[in-house]
C-alpha positions in Angstrom: 3.0 64.0 -30.4 2.1 60.6 -29.0 -0.1 62.2 -26.5 -1.9 64.3 -29.1 -2.5 61.1 -31.2 -4.0 59.4 -28.2 -6.4 62.3 -27.5 -7.5 62.4 -31.1 -8.0 58.6 -31.2 -10.0 58.7 -28.0 -12.3 61.5 -29.3 -12.6 59.8 -32.7 -14.1 56.6 -31.5 -15.2 56.6 -27.9 -17.2 59.8 -28.4 -19.7 58.4 -30.9 -23.3 58.9 -31.4 -24.7 56.7 -34.2 -27.7 54.7 -35.3 -28.2 51.3 -33.8 -26.3 48.4 -35.2 -26.4 44.7 -34.7 -23.0 43.1 -33.9 -22.1 39.5 -33.2 -19.2 38.7 -30.8 -17.5 35.3 -30.9 -16.5 35.4 -27.2 -17.3 33.3 -24.1 -20.5 34.4 -22.4 -18.5 34.7 -19.1 -16.8 37.8 -20.6 -20.2 39.5 -20.7 -21.8 38.1 -17.6 -19.3 36.4 -15.5 -21.9 35.4 -12.9 -24.4 33.9 -15.4 -22.5 32.0 -18.0 -24.2 28.6 -17.4 -27.6 27.2 -18.5 -29.1 27.6 -15.0 -31.6 30.4 -14.5 -31.4 31.6 -18.2 -34.5 33.1 -19.8 -35.1 31.3 -23.1 -36.6 33.4 -25.9 -39.4 31.8 -27.9 -38.8 34.4 -30.7 -35.7 36.6 -31.3 -36.0 40.3 -30.6 -35.8 40.9 -34.3 -34.8 39.2 -37.5 -31.0 39.1 -38.0 -28.5 37.1 -40.0 -27.0 35.9 -36.7 -30.2 34.0 -35.7 -31.6 30.9 -37.5 -34.7 28.9 -37.0 -34.1 26.4 -34.2 -31.4 28.3 -32.5 -31.4 28.3 -28.7 -31.5 32.0 -27.6 -31.1 33.4 -24.1 -32.3 36.9 -23.1 -29.4 38.6 -21.4 -31.3 41.8 -20.9 -33.0 40.4 -17.8 -29.7 39.7 -16.0 -28.9 41.9 -12.9 -27.1 45.1 -14.0 -24.3 44.6 -11.5 -23.5 41.2 -12.9 -23.1 42.0 -16.6 -21.5 44.7 -18.8 -23.6 47.8 -18.7 -23.2 50.5 -21.4 -24.2 54.2 -21.4 -26.7 54.4 -23.0 -27.9 50.8 -22.4 -27.9 48.2 -25.2 -31.3 47.9 -27.0 -31.0 44.2 -26.5 -28.4 41.5 -25.9 -29.0 37.8 -26.7 -26.8 34.8 -26.3 -27.1 32.3 -29.2 -26.3 29.1 -27.3 -26.4 27.1 -30.6 -23.5 29.1 -32.1 -21.9 30.3 -28.9 -22.2 33.9 -30.0 -23.2 37.1 -28.2 -25.5 39.2 -30.4 -26.2 42.8 -29.4 -27.9 45.9 -30.7 -26.7 49.4 -29.8 -25.2 52.6 -31.2 -21.5 52.8 -32.0 -20.8 54.2 -28.5 -22.2 51.0 -27.0 -20.2 48.9 -29.5 -17.0 50.6 -28.5 -17.8 50.2 -24.8 -18.5 46.5 -25.3 -15.3 46.2 -27.3 -13.3 47.6 -24.4 -14.8 45.1 -21.9 -15.0 41.9 -24.0 -11.4 42.2 -25.1 -11.8 40.0 -28.2 -8.2 40.6 -29.2 -7.0 38.9 -26.0 -8.7 35.6 -26.7 -6.4 32.6 -27.3 -5.5 32.3 -31.0 -3.9 29.6 -33.1 -2.5 29.5 -36.6 -3.6 26.9 -39.2 -1.1 26.5 -42.0 -2.0 24.5 -45.0 0.5 23.4 -47.6 -0.6 22.0 -51.0 1.6 20.4 -53.6 0.5 20.4 -57.2 1.9 18.8 -60.3 3.3 21.3 -62.8 1.5 20.9 -66.2 3.8 19.5 -68.8 3.7 22.7 -70.8 4.8 24.7 -67.8 1.6 26.7 -67.7 1.2 29.4 -65.1 0.6 28.6 -61.4 -3.0 27.5 -61.0 -5.0 25.5 -58.4 -6.7 23.8 -61.4 -3.5 21.6 -61.7 -3.4 18.1 -60.2 -3.2 18.1 -56.4 -0.5 15.6 -55.4 -0.4 16.0 -51.6 -1.7 18.3 -48.9 -0.8 18.8 -45.2 -2.6 21.1 -42.7 -1.7 21.7 -39.0 -2.4 24.1 -36.2 0.0 25.5 -33.6 0.5 28.4 -31.2 2.2 31.5 -32.3 5.9 32.0 -31.5 6.2 28.3 -31.0 8.1 26.0 -33.4 6.1 23.1 -34.8 7.4 20.0 -36.5 5.0 17.9 -38.6 5.3 15.0 -40.9 3.0 12.9 -43.0 4.2 9.8 -45.0 1.6 7.7 -46.7 1.6 5.8 -50.0 5.2 6.8 -50.6 4.4 10.5 -50.3 6.3 12.3 -47.5 6.1 15.9 -46.4 8.4 17.0 -43.5 7.8 20.6 -42.2 9.3 22.8 -39.6 7.5 26.1 -39.1 7.0 29.0 -36.8 4.4 31.7 -37.1 4.0 35.2 -35.5 1.5 38.0 -35.6 1.4 41.5 -34.2 -0.2 42.2 -30.8 -3.5 43.5 -32.3 -3.0 42.7 -36.0 -4.4 39.4 -37.2 -4.3 39.9 -41.0 -0.6 39.5 -41.6 1.3 36.4 -40.5 5.1 36.0 -40.3 5.8 32.4 -41.4 9.3 30.8 -41.2 9.1 27.6 -43.1 11.4 24.7 -44.0 10.0 21.7 -45.8 11.2 18.5 -47.6 8.9 16.9 -50.1 9.3 13.3 -51.4 6.8 12.1 -54.0 6.8 9.0 -56.2 8.7 9.5 -59.5 9.5 13.1 -58.5 12.9 14.5 -57.5 13.2 15.4 -53.8 12.6 19.1 -53.1 13.8 21.2 -50.2 12.5 24.7 -49.5 13.6 27.2 -46.9 11.9 30.6 -46.8 10.5 33.3 -44.6 7.3 35.0 -45.6 4.7 37.5 -44.6 1.3 36.2 -45.7 -2.1 37.8 -45.7 -4.5 36.0 -43.3 -6.5 33.3 -45.0 -5.2 34.1 -48.5 -3.5 31.4 -50.5 0.0 32.2 -51.8 2.1 30.4 -54.4 5.5 30.2 -52.8 7.6 27.9 -55.1 7.8 26.1 -58.4 10.5 23.6 -59.5 10.2 22.5 -63.2 12.9 20.8 -65.3 11.0 21.1 -68.6 9.3 17.8 -68.2 8.0 17.5 -64.7 7.9 19.5 -61.5 6.1 20.6 -58.3 4.2 23.8 -57.4 3.7 24.8 -53.7 0.8 26.7 -52.4 0.6 27.9 -48.7 -2.3 29.3 -46.7 -2.0 30.6 -43.2 -5.2 31.4 -41.2 -5.6 32.8 -37.6 -8.2 30.8 -35.8 -9.8 30.8 -32.3 -9.5 27.6 -30.3 -12.8 26.2 -31.6 -11.6 26.6 -35.2 -13.6 29.9 -35.9 -11.6 32.2 -38.2 -10.5 35.3 -36.3 -12.3 37.4 -38.9 -15.6 36.2 -37.5 -14.7 37.2 -33.9 -16.6 40.5 -34.3 -19.1 40.9 -37.1 -21.5 43.7 -38.1 -24.8 43.2 -40.0 -24.8 45.6 -42.9 -28.1 45.3 -44.7 -28.3 41.7 -45.9 -24.6 41.0 -45.6 -22.2 40.5 -42.7 -19.0 42.6 -42.4 -16.0 41.7 -40.2 -15.0 44.4 -37.7 -11.6 42.7 -37.0 -9.0 45.2 -38.2 -7.0 44.8 -41.3 -3.7 46.4 -42.4 -4.0 48.8 -45.3 -2.1 51.8 -46.5 -3.5 55.3 -46.5 -5.3 56.0 -49.7 -5.7 59.2 -51.7 -8.3 59.9 -54.4 -8.5 62.9 -56.7 -12.0 64.4 -56.5 -12.8 66.7 -59.4 -10.1 69.0 -60.7 -8.6 70.4 -57.5 -9.8 68.4 -54.4 -8.4 65.4 -52.6 -9.8 62.7 -50.3 -7.4 60.9 -47.9 -8.5 57.8 -46.1 -6.5 56.3 -43.2 -7.4 53.0 -41.4 -8.0 53.6 -37.7 -9.5 50.5 -36.1 -11.1 49.9 -32.8 -8.6 47.1 -32.2 -5.8 49.7 -32.3 -7.7 52.2 -30.3 -8.5 49.7 -27.5 -4.9 50.2 -26.3 -5.2 54.0 -25.9 -5.7 55.1 -22.3 -8.0 57.9 -21.3 -6.3 61.3 -21.7 -7.6 62.4 -18.4 -5.8 59.9 -16.0 -2.3 60.5 -17.3 -1.1 57.1 -16.0 0.7 54.4 -17.9 -1.1 51.1 -17.8 0.5 47.9 -16.6 0.5 45.5 -19.7 0.6 42.5 -17.4 -2.3 43.5 -15.1 -5.7 41.8 -15.5 -8.2 44.3 -16.9 -10.6 45.6 -14.2 -14.2 44.6 -14.1 -15.5 48.1 -13.7 -18.0 49.6 -16.0 -16.9 51.4 -19.2 -16.4 55.1 -18.6 -19.0 57.6 -20.0 -18.1 59.3 -23.2 -18.8 62.5 -25.0 -20.7 62.6 -28.3 -19.7 63.5 -31.8 -22.4 64.4 -34.2 -23.4 62.1 -37.1 -23.9 64.2 -40.2 -24.3 63.9 -44.0 -21.0 63.9 -45.7 -20.4 65.7 -49.0 -22.0 63.9 -52.0 -18.7 63.6 -53.8 -17.4 61.3 -51.0 -20.3 58.8 -51.0 -18.5 56.1 -53.2 -15.7 55.9 -50.6 -17.2 56.6 -47.1 -21.0 56.3 -47.6 -23.6 59.0 -46.9 -23.2 59.5 -43.2 -20.2 60.0 -41.0 -19.1 61.4 -37.6 -18.1 65.0 -37.7 -14.4 65.5 -36.8 -13.9 69.0 -38.2 -13.3 70.7 -34.8 -11.1 67.9 -33.7 -8.9 68.3 -36.7 -8.7 72.1 -36.2 -7.4 71.4 -32.7 -4.5 69.5 -34.2 -3.4 72.4 -36.4 -4.9 71.1 -39.6 -6.8 73.8 -41.6 -10.4 73.0 -42.3 -12.2 75.4 -44.6 -16.0 75.6 -44.8 -16.0 73.5 -48.0 -13.7 70.8 -46.4 -14.7 67.9 -44.3 -13.0 65.7 -41.7 -14.9 62.6 -40.5 -14.8 59.0 -39.2 -16.6 56.0 -40.6 -16.9 53.5 -37.7 -18.2 50.7 -39.9 -15.0 50.7 -42.0 -12.8 52.0 -39.2 -11.6 54.8 -41.4 -10.8 58.4 -40.7 -10.8 60.7 -43.7 -10.1 64.3 -44.8 -11.6 66.1 -47.8 -9.6 69.2 -48.8 -8.3 71.2 -51.7 -4.9 71.5 -50.1 -2.3 68.8 -50.6 -0.3 70.3 -47.8 -3.1 69.7 -45.3 -3.6 66.2 -46.8 0.1 65.5 -46.2 -0.2 66.7 -42.6 -3.3 64.6 -42.0 -1.7 61.4 -43.4 1.5 61.9 -41.4 -0.5 62.4 -38.3 -2.6 59.3 -38.5 -0.7 56.9 -40.7 1.7 56.2 -37.8 -1.1 54.8 -35.7 -1.4 51.7 -37.7 2.3 50.9 -37.4 4.5 49.9 -40.3 3.3 47.4 -42.7 5.4 44.2 -42.9 8.1 44.0 -45.6 6.8 43.5 -49.1 6.5 40.0 -50.4 7.9 39.4 -53.9 7.9 36.4 -56.2 10.8 35.7 -58.5 10.2 33.9 -61.8 13.3 32.3 -63.4 13.1 31.0 -67.0 15.8 28.4 -67.5 16.9 26.5 -70.6 15.1 24.3 -70.0 12.7 24.6 -67.1 11.4 27.2 -64.6 11.9 28.1 -61.0 9.5 30.3 -58.9 10.4 31.4 -55.5 8.7 33.8 -53.1 10.7 35.9 -50.5 10.2 38.9 -48.3 12.2 42.0 -48.9 15.5 41.7 -47.1 15.1 38.0 -46.3 16.6 34.8 -47.8 14.7 32.1 -49.6 16.2 28.9 -51.1 15.1 25.9 -53.1 17.1 22.7 -53.8 16.3 19.7 -56.0 17.9 16.3 -55.6 18.2 13.8 -58.4 19.3 10.1 -58.5 21.3 8.9 -55.5 20.2 11.9 -53.6 22.7 14.2 -55.4 22.1 17.9 -55.6 21.0 18.8 -59.1 19.8 22.4 -58.7 19.9 25.0 -56.0 18.6 28.6 -56.0 19.0 31.1 -53.2 17.7 34.7 -53.4 17.6 37.8 -51.3 15.4 40.6 -52.8 15.1 44.2 -51.6 12.0 45.9 -52.8 12.4 49.6 -53.6 10.4 52.2 -51.6 8.1 52.9 -54.5 7.6 49.2 -55.3 8.7 49.5 -58.9 12.3 48.2 -58.5 13.8 45.2 -56.8 17.5 44.8 -56.0 18.2 41.1 -56.2 21.0 39.0 -54.8 20.9 35.6 -56.4 22.9 32.3 -56.4 21.8 29.9 -59.1 23.4 26.6 -59.8 22.0 23.9 -62.1 24.0 20.6 -62.2 22.3 18.7 -65.0 23.3 15.1 -64.9 24.7 15.0 -68.4 26.0 18.6 -68.6 28.8 20.5 -66.9 26.2 22.7 -65.3 25.3 26.4 -65.1 26.3 28.9 -62.4 25.1 32.4 -61.8 26.1 34.2 -58.6 25.6 37.9 -58.8 23.4 40.9 -58.0 21.0 42.7 -60.3 18.2 45.3 -60.3 14.9 44.3 -61.8 12.0 46.4 -62.9 8.9 44.8 -61.5 6.9 42.8 -64.0 9.7 42.9 -66.7 12.0 40.0 -67.7 15.7 40.6 -67.7 18.3 38.3 -69.3 20.7 37.4 -66.6 22.9 35.0 -68.5 23.2 34.4 -72.3 25.1 31.8 -74.3 27.4 31.9 -77.3 24.4 31.9 -79.6 23.0 35.0 -78.0 20.0 33.3 -76.6 19.2 33.6 -72.9 20.2 30.7 -70.6 18.7 32.3 -67.6 16.2 35.2 -67.4 14.3 36.6 -64.4 11.2 38.6 -63.6 9.9 39.7 -60.2 6.4 40.6 -59.1 5.0 42.0 -55.9 2.6 39.6 -54.3 -0.7 41.3 -53.2 -3.8 39.6 -51.8 
């Protein structure tokens, strides 16, 4: 089965014939022309070959089309043009999708050094306990970069405001849009209780996520975290490979998304599955039959020639999801055992890195989804956010399915006044959460409240966990699934 998937992937993307596209690559020039990466002997362009969003007035442009063919990446067919924008350190090319794929194989953007920038912001909780919002008063902020799979320790203490952080981030080999963050932090702010947080999260790249709130009914803190994959010059990884689409720019760096189904009309279905060039870059040619050495330096030989798939008009009903044109994969799908009737259509949209099937058979749709969904790998565990309504006060705590997250507040004389530890398990359908929770609130003038138990929550609905003698809730909980 793995071999079949590789053959399909190879045919789906390397065998393309498509209209010319303009793509910008944030990569060192030496990866394109390892003999001519300096300023010497470069041919300056007075005017760009054509107008594009990747060129601005005053940019220094070098014509790379005049370089010797044996000292640069050569594609088949040749690129229409290739220009180095020395001002922005960007390679800009124009070619069909076959040329884009061949360049992608050689430039190896995914192998460029990457760092993770984590930014933590601390906000003042409104006195009325209003919902989480970045419109609240910002009390402190700390941002740092570090290598992946390396523990970092950072601290900032100014004006009586101290944030101590220990963190470690990880990403998948070719996936840059989901970041695994292990975080421990201690926050000390003037006239606020000391707060400690320990959590492990999966965050969407460059999306801010509220991860905690501690509120005693009068005052409290909200924590917002953003994790972003960057290149060494600070360029966001999403800008490493960009396509000009009309008057807009679209990132070609892959993202993780689940297969999607749409009901078309009364009895037809459209299934879309992400199938990116980043993932396909690891597939070997089905002809050589050899396993590649993952530690070997990629060879400098020219990209292999590829067959062609035909670009055709797709059925009108599919235009809202896949556009008007796509690459015809009908015969490729038939070769896998999927039934393609004359009124069905299987295709590939290289701009959105999506393979799709249009059919009236849910059985064939199921087969298609099972065949291709495994290529993107499993999505990271769901991230949930637990809201606890206390009497008085609130606690909000984010945690990944199956992982622990804890929050502790310290009062006068550094005595523990409240601690919350949770371990949620998100159900397969995302509508139920099994929750293990330890909650203890040691109010200074009270005997305190303890709740140490397990429960099952319906997503988005409050549940009374603990009620008093008057029948009113002392502690109630609601859980949500965090989505970008």
